[in-house]
C-alpha positions as CSV (number, residue, x, y, z in Angstrom):
1,M,54.4,-1.7,-96.2
2,N,53.5,-1.0,-93.1
3,N,55.2,-4.0,-91.7
4,M,58.3,-2.7,-93.3
5,R,58.2,0.1,-91.4
6,K,57.9,-1.8,-88.4
7,L,60.4,-3.8,-89.2
8,T,62.8,-1.2,-89.4
9,L,61.7,0.4,-86.4
10,T,62.1,-2.5,-84.2
11,T,65.9,-3.0,-85.9
12,G,67.1,0.5,-85.2
13,L,65.6,0.3,-81.8
14,T,67.3,-2.9,-81.0
15,L,70.7,-1.3,-82.2
16,A,70.3,1.5,-80.5
17,A,69.8,-0.3,-77.3
18,S,72.9,-2.7,-77.5
19,P,75.2,-2.8,-75.1
20,A,77.7,-3.1,-77.5
21,L,77.2,0.4,-79.0
22,A,77.4,1.7,-75.4
23,A,80.9,0.0,-74.8
24,G,82.2,1.7,-78.3
25,E,82.5,-1.6,-80.2
26,V,82.4,-1.8,-83.7
27,F,79.0,-3.2,-83.6
28,F,78.7,-4.0,-87.8
29,S,80.9,-7.1,-87.4
30,L,80.3,-10.9,-88.2
31,A,82.6,-11.5,-84.9
32,N,80.0,-8.9,-82.7
33,T,77.8,-11.8,-81.4
34,D,75.1,-9.1,-80.2
35,F,74.8,-8.2,-84.5
36,I,74.8,-11.6,-85.3
37,V,71.5,-12.2,-83.0
38,V,69.9,-8.8,-84.5
39,L,70.6,-10.0,-87.6
40,G,69.2,-13.5,-87.6
41,F,66.3,-11.4,-85.6
42,I,65.6,-8.9,-88.8
43,V,66.2,-12.5,-91.5
44,F,63.3,-13.9,-89.0
45,L,61.2,-11.1,-89.1
46,A,61.6,-10.9,-92.7
47,V,60.8,-14.4,-93.3
48,L,57.8,-14.4,-91.2
49,V,56.8,-10.8,-93.5
50,Y,57.5,-12.7,-96.4
51,F,55.3,-15.1,-96.3
52,K,52.6,-13.0,-94.5
53,V,52.4,-14.7,-91.3
54,P,51.0,-11.4,-89.6
55,G,48.3,-11.4,-92.0
56,L,47.6,-15.3,-91.6
57,L,47.8,-15.0,-88.0
58,G,45.2,-12.0,-88.1
59,G,42.8,-13.6,-90.9
60,M,43.3,-16.9,-88.1
61,L,42.2,-14.6,-85.0
62,D,39.7,-12.4,-86.8
63,K,38.4,-16.2,-88.1
64,R,38.4,-17.2,-84.5
65,A,36.7,-13.9,-83.3
66,D,34.2,-14.4,-85.6
67,G,33.4,-18.0,-84.2
68,I,33.8,-17.0,-81.2
69,R,31.0,-14.2,-81.5
70,D,29.1,-17.1,-83.9
71,D,29.2,-19.0,-80.8
72,L,27.7,-16.3,-78.3
73,N,25.2,-15.4,-80.5
74,E,24.3,-19.2,-80.9
75,A,24.4,-19.6,-77.4
76,R,22.0,-16.2,-76.7
77,S,19.7,-17.8,-79.2
78,L,19.4,-21.1,-77.8
79,R,19.1,-19.1,-74.1
80,E,15.8,-17.1,-75.4
81,E,14.8,-20.1,-77.1
82,A,15.3,-22.4,-73.4
83,Q,14.1,-19.0,-71.7
84,T,10.7,-19.4,-74.0
85,L,10.5,-23.3,-73.7
86,L,10.9,-22.7,-69.5
87,A,7.9,-20.1,-70.1
88,S,5.9,-22.9,-72.4
89,Y,6.3,-25.5,-69.2
90,D,5.5,-23.1,-66.8
91,R,2.4,-22.1,-68.5
92,K,1.8,-26.1,-69.1
93,Q,2.3,-26.7,-65.5
94,R,0.2,-24.2,-64.4
95,E,-2.4,-25.5,-66.5
96,V,-2.1,-28.9,-66.1
97,K,-2.2,-28.1,-62.0
98,E,-5.5,-26.1,-62.6
99,Q,-7.0,-29.1,-64.6
100,A,-5.9,-31.5,-61.6
101,K,-8.1,-29.4,-59.5
102,R,-10.9,-29.4,-61.5
103,I,-10.5,-33.3,-62.1
104,V,-10.6,-33.5,-58.3
105,A,-13.1,-31.4,-58.1
106,H,-15.7,-33.1,-60.1
107,A,-14.7,-36.6,-58.9
108,R,-15.5,-35.6,-55.6
109,E,-18.7,-34.4,-56.8
110,E,-19.5,-37.3,-58.3
111,A,-18.0,-39.5,-55.3
112,H,-21.3,-37.5,-53.3
113,L,-23.8,-37.9,-56.0
114,A,-22.7,-41.6,-56.0
115,A,-23.3,-41.7,-52.5
116,E,-26.6,-40.0,-52.2
117,E,-27.7,-42.6,-54.8
118,A,-26.1,-45.6,-53.2
119,K,-28.0,-44.0,-49.8
120,A,-31.4,-43.6,-51.7
121,D,-31.1,-47.5,-53.5
122,L,-30.1,-48.9,-49.5
123,E,-33.5,-47.2,-48.3
124,K,-35.1,-48.8,-51.0
125,S,-33.7,-51.9,-50.5
126,I,-34.4,-51.7,-47.3
127,A,-38.2,-51.0,-47.6
128,R,-38.3,-54.2,-50.1
129,R,-36.4,-56.5,-47.4
130,L,-39.0,-54.8,-45.4
131,A,-42.5,-55.6,-47.3
132,A,-40.7,-58.8,-48.2
133,A,-40.3,-60.0,-44.8
134,D,-44.0,-58.5,-43.9
135,D,-45.3,-60.6,-46.8
136,Q,-43.5,-63.5,-45.0
137,I,-44.8,-62.8,-41.4
138,E,-48.4,-62.5,-43.4
139,S,-47.8,-65.5,-45.0
140,A,-46.8,-67.3,-42.4
141,K,-49.8,-66.2,-40.3
142,S,-52.0,-67.6,-42.8
143,G,-50.5,-70.4,-42.5
144,A,-50.3,-70.6,-39.1
145,V,-54.0,-70.4,-38.9
146,K,-55.2,-72.7,-41.3
147,E,-53.2,-75.1,-40.0
148,V,-54.6,-74.5,-36.5
149,R,-57.9,-74.5,-38.2
150,D,-57.3,-77.6,-40.1
151,R,-56.0,-79.4,-37.0
152,A,-59.0,-78.4,-35.3
153,V,-61.2,-79.7,-38.0
154,A,-59.4,-82.9,-37.9
155,V,-59.5,-83.1,-33.9
156,A,-63.3,-82.2,-33.9
157,V,-63.8,-85.1,-36.6
158,A,-62.1,-86.9,-34.8
159,A,-64.1,-86.4,-31.6
160,A,-67.3,-86.6,-33.5
161,R,-66.1,-90.3,-35.0
162,E,-65.9,-91.2,-31.3
163,V,-69.0,-90.0,-30.2
164,L,-70.6,-91.3,-32.9
165,A,-68.7,-94.4,-32.6
166,A,-69.6,-94.8,-28.7
167,Q,-73.6,-93.6,-29.6
168,M,-73.9,-95.5,-32.9
169,T,-75.5,-99.1,-33.0
170,K,-75.0,-101.5,-35.6
171,A,-78.8,-100.9,-37.2
172,E,-78.1,-97.3,-37.6
173,G,-74.3,-97.4,-39.3
174,T,-76.4,-99.7,-41.5
175,R,-79.1,-97.2,-42.3
176,L,-76.5,-94.7,-42.5
177,I,-74.1,-96.5,-45.2
178,D,-77.5,-97.3,-47.4
179,T,-78.3,-93.2,-47.2
180,S,-74.9,-92.5,-48.1
181,I,-74.7,-94.6,-51.1
182,D,-78.4,-93.7,-52.5
183,T,-77.1,-89.7,-52.4
184,V,-73.4,-90.7,-54.1
185,A,-75.6,-92.8,-56.6
186,A,-78.1,-90.0,-57.1
187,K,-75.5,-87.1,-57.7
188,L,-73.5,-89.1,-59.9
189,H,-76.5,-90.2,-62.2
């Protein structure tokens, strides 16, 4: 009903504004092109109203507005979700940085302890090597002393042999041999 009033009002205003009416000609004649145009326009509007095009357009616009509103609401919720995720990632990033700092501090502490332990192990190793070197020196010294004694004994025996050989006679040598044989035989039996 409301659409009909609008249509009548539009038609009346169109007729009142027509140049044919202002010139004094008969407006309601099929020979008047202005009348034909107005009549075609009215029929066009009537067809639009009959097929409920304004209601369909309004419904489509309402549906489009609802879709846009839904899209805006979804965009707001996505934005809020994104902000929540961003805050969560920022918090996690801070936690990871703190954890990385703790890991680095722990690694430095372990490296320091390992360096101290390596230093102590090195000192022990040096002490063991020094002790081994002292033992080797002592052993070499003992070996050298023994070798010198052995050589001195060998030299003394050789010198004694030469002296005895020079001073001994044949009869004296035979007597010493017989005495030695008797001594060995007595010790063996």
